[in-house]
N, C-alpha and C positions, 0 to 999 in steps of 0.2 A: 390805785396808782395806775400809771400808764405803762403799757407794754406793747411791743411790736410782735404780732402773732401771725402765723401762717395757717390759713383755713383750708387750703387745697393747693394743687399745683399752680404756682405763680400767682397766688392770692394772698398778699400781705395786707394786714390792716392794723392800724393803731387802735388798741382796745383799752378799756378800763377793766382792771383785774383786781382781785383782793390783794391787799398788802400782806407780806409774809408775817407769820407770828414772830414774837420776840425770839432772839437767839437763845437756844438752850445751852446746857453745859457743853463746853468745847466748841461752840459755834460763834460765828461772827456775822453781823449784818453789814453789808457794804452798799453804799450809795454809788450806783454805777455812773461813771462820767464819760467813758469812751468805749466803743465796741469796734474791734477790728473785723473787716470782712475778709473771708477766705473762700477757696473753691468749695469747701465742704458746705458753705452756705448756698452756693450756686446749686450744688447737687440736691440739697434739701428743698430749695426753691422750685427746681424742676420737678421734683418728686422722684424718689428712688425706690425701686421695688424692695431692696434689702433693708430699707430704713423702717424698723418696727417702731412706730410712734402713734400717739393718740393726738388727734387734732381737735381744737386748735392748739398750736404749740408755739411757745415763745422762742424766737430765733436768737442767734448770736452765740458763737463758740469761743470768743476771745475778748477779754475785757479788762479794764482797770477802773478803779474808783477809790473811794475813801471810806474808812471804817466809820460806821454811824452808831453801832451798838455792839457790846461784847457780852457773851454768855459767861456763865460761871466757869472759873478755872482756866480761862484763856490768859496766857502769859506772852509777853514779847510784843504785844500790840496795844494801841490805845485809840480812843475815838479821835478821828481827824487824820490818822495815818493814811498815806497813799499806798495802795496795794494793787497787785496784779493777781488774777484768779486762774487757777488750774482749770482746764477746759473739759474735764471728765469727772464724773462722780464715782470715784474709786472707793473700795471698801475700807482700806486702812488696816485690814486684819490679815490678809493673806501674806505669804512669804514675800512675794514681789513688792507689795506695798511696804511691808516692814523694812525691806532693804532699800527703799527709796526709788523703786522701779515701778511707779504707779502706772506707766503706760503698758505694763504687762500684768495688770491686776486680773486676778482669776475670777472676781465677782463684780466686775465693773457695772455700775448702774446705767451707763450710757454716756455718749458724748453730748455735752451741753449744746442746746440749740439744734440738735439733729435727731437724737433719740428721745431726749427729755428736755424740759423747759430750760432755755438758755439765758443769756445775760442782757438781752435788749429790753430791759425794764428798769424802772427807777431804783428799786432796791432788791437785793437778793440775800438770803441767809445761806452761808456755806460752812462746812467744817473748817476750823481754824487752820488745820494742817494743809489745806488746799489754798491758803491765802499767803501770798509772798510780798513782803515789804518792798516798797520802791525807794531807791536811794534818793537823797536830796539832789535836786538839779534835773531830775527826769520828770517830764510832764506827763499828764494822763494820756495824751495822744501817743506819745512814744511808748509809754508803759503798756498800752493796749496792744502793742506789737510783740510783746515779750512771750506770752504763753504759747502761741502757735508759730508765728513767723520766725522770730529769733530763737525761741526754744527748740523748734524743730531743726533749724540749721545747726545750732550748737550741738545737739544730740547726733545729727547725721555726720557732721564733719569731724568731731573730736571724740565722741564715744564710739562711733561705729566705723567711720573711714580711717580714723587715727591719722588725720592729716598732720604732717610735720612741716616745720618752717623750711622754706626753700623748695618744696615739692611743686609739681605742676598739677593743675586741676581744670577740668572742663565743667563749667556751670551752664546747664541748660536754662533757657528762658530767663536771660539775665535781667529782663525788665520786670519780672514778677516780684511779689513781696519777698518770697524766700530766695529768689535769684539775686536780688540786690543785696540782701543780707549776706548771702554766701560770698559774693564778690568782696564785700567789705571785710568780712571776717578772715577770708583767705589772704587778702592783701595785707591785713594787719600783722600777719606772721611771716610776710615776705615770700609768699607763693607766687608763681607765675600763673596768671589766670587767663584761660580761654573762655569765651562765652558766646552763646548763640542768641540772636534777637530776630524779630520779625520785620524790622524796617531800619533805615539808616538813622532816623532821628533817635530811636532807642539805642542804636549803636553809639552815637555821640555821647549820650547820657551814661552808657555803660563805661565808656572810656574815661569819662570824668570821674567815675567812682573808683577807677584804678585798673580796670580790665586791660590786660596787655595785648590781647588779640580778640577782636570782635568779628563774628561771622554772621552775616545775614543769611539765615537758612532758606529764605525764599529765593535767593539768587545764586547761592553756592551750596554744594554738598558739604556739610560741616565735617563729616568724617574725612573727606579728602583734604580739606584745608588743615585739619588738625594733624594729619599724618605728614602733610607737606611741611608745615611749620615746625614740626618736631623731628624732621628728617627721618620719618617713618618709625620713630621709636615709640610714639604715643605718650600719653600723660599718665601720671601716677594714680589719679583719682578722677572719676566721673560722678558728678552730682546730678542725678537723674530724677525727674518727676513728671515727665511728659508721657512716657509709656510706649505703646506700639510704634508710633511714628518715628521715634528716635532710638528705640532699644538696641537693635542690631548695629546701627551706626555707632552707638555709644560703646559697644563692645570692641568694635574695630579701632576706636580711639585709644584704647587702653594699652599701656606697656605690658609686656609679659610679667605676670604676677601682679598686675594692677588691681585696684579696688573700685568697684561700682557700688554706690549707695543710692537707694531709691526710696522715696516717700510718697509717690503719687503716680497716677495713670490718667491724666486728663484727656488723653487722646483715645482711650479705650481700656479694656480690662484684661485682654489676653494677647499673646504674641507667640511666635515660634522662635527657636534659637538653635544654633549649631552646637551640639553637645561636645563634639570633638574639639571645636575651637575652645570651648570652656575649659576642658581639662588639659588640653595640650598647652594652652597659654597660661594655665594656672591662675585664672581670674578668681577674685574673691568678690562675691555678690552678697550684699546685705540689705534686707528690708528694714525700713525704719518708720515707725509710726509714733507721732506725737513726741513727747519728751519726758524725761524725769523731772520732778519738781525742782531738783537742784539746778537743772539747766535754765529754768526761768530766772533764778537768782543770778546765775552766771551771765545770762543775757542782759539783765538789768545793770549788772556791774560794768559790762562792756559799754552800755549806753552812757553810764555816768563817766566813763573814761573817754568818751567822744566818738565811739562807733555807733552812730545814731541810725535809726531806721530812715529809709527813703519813703516819704509820704507823698502819694500821688494827689489825693483829694481828701478834704475833710468836709463831711456833710452832716446836716441834722438827721436825727433818727427817722423823721418823716420821709426822707429821701433815700432810705435804705435800698429800696427796689431799684432806684436809678444807679446806685453804686453797684448792685449785683449785675445790672445790664452792662455797665462799663467793664466790670471784671469778666463777664461772660464773653464779651466781644474782643477781649484781649487788648483793648485800647487803654492800657494802664502801664504806668512805670512806678513800681513801688506799691505801697499799701493804701487802701481806702479805709477811712475811719469815720464812723458815725458817732456824733456826740449827743449827750443828753443834758 
C-alpha cells in the first residue's frame, strides 16, 4: 500500500509499504480518507532533537477514515462506519487510561506520525478503544480536524480553563487551526472574544467567525489594546499557544485571578516571568497537551450541531510538503487537510 514517509529532515517521499496484518482481537482496520496537518508535523518535518524515532517514519498525527475490517470482540462499530482516530498509542492499562485520560498515559507508545508511524497511509490497524465514531452529516475532511484541532481546544477551554458563558477570552493566533476553533467554540456559549492576527485580511476573517475585538499584533501591542478595551480590567481567560513571543503580554492581559491555558510554544521553548506578578495577581496557569478520547466525541458532536472547522486548503497526499510549507510560513487561516 502507499504511505507518505519522512526519510530525513525535510525529506518526504510517497513509498510502497507492506499492508497491515488483519486486525486482532479488540482491533479495527481503518481505510484512511483524510489527514489533518498540524504544527507537530512541521516540527517532525524540520527534525527535532527530542523526537526519538526510527526513519523512515510514516507521518500524520490526525486523521479520519472508514472501518474496513473488525477484529474479534469489537462491539459498537461495523464495516463502513466513519471514524476519527486518537493520535497517540496509549496503553489502555494505566490508571490515567482507565479513567479516560489517555493524554496522561504512563506508558504511551508515542505520538502517531512523530515518534511512531502515523496515519498518512492507505490503511491502519488501531485498538478499537482509540477509534471514535463520526456522527451522520460530518464529512471526512471535517472529522479529520477532531482528534487534534477541535479535541485540543475542547480540552483546553472546558476541561482546563473552565470557560463559562459570558466570560471574556483572548485567543492568540486567531487564524490558526486551533485559534479558529477556539473563537467558534467560545462564541457559541456567548463569550466576548478578543483575538490576535498577523494581518488585516486574517482580521476580517476572524471577525466573520464572531471575534468581537481583533488585534493585528504586527501593528499594535496586543496587551495594550486588551487592557484599553477592557478598561484595564483584563480578560477572564487567555488561550495561549505561541510561547515566548506572547507569554508575558498574555499575563498582563489577565484579570486578577484570571486563567491562562497553554498547549504550545511555536515561537520557542523557554521564557522568563515575574513570579511576584503571578502570585500577587493570583493567576492560574495550566498546561494542556492533546485531549481525552471523550473530547474527540464532544468535538464531533459540536460539528454535527453546526460548529464546523475552518478549512484553509484541501490537498492530495502527494502535496503534503506544500501544506507544511504553507503552515510553516503562517500563510494559513484554519486547517490544511490532505486527502487519500
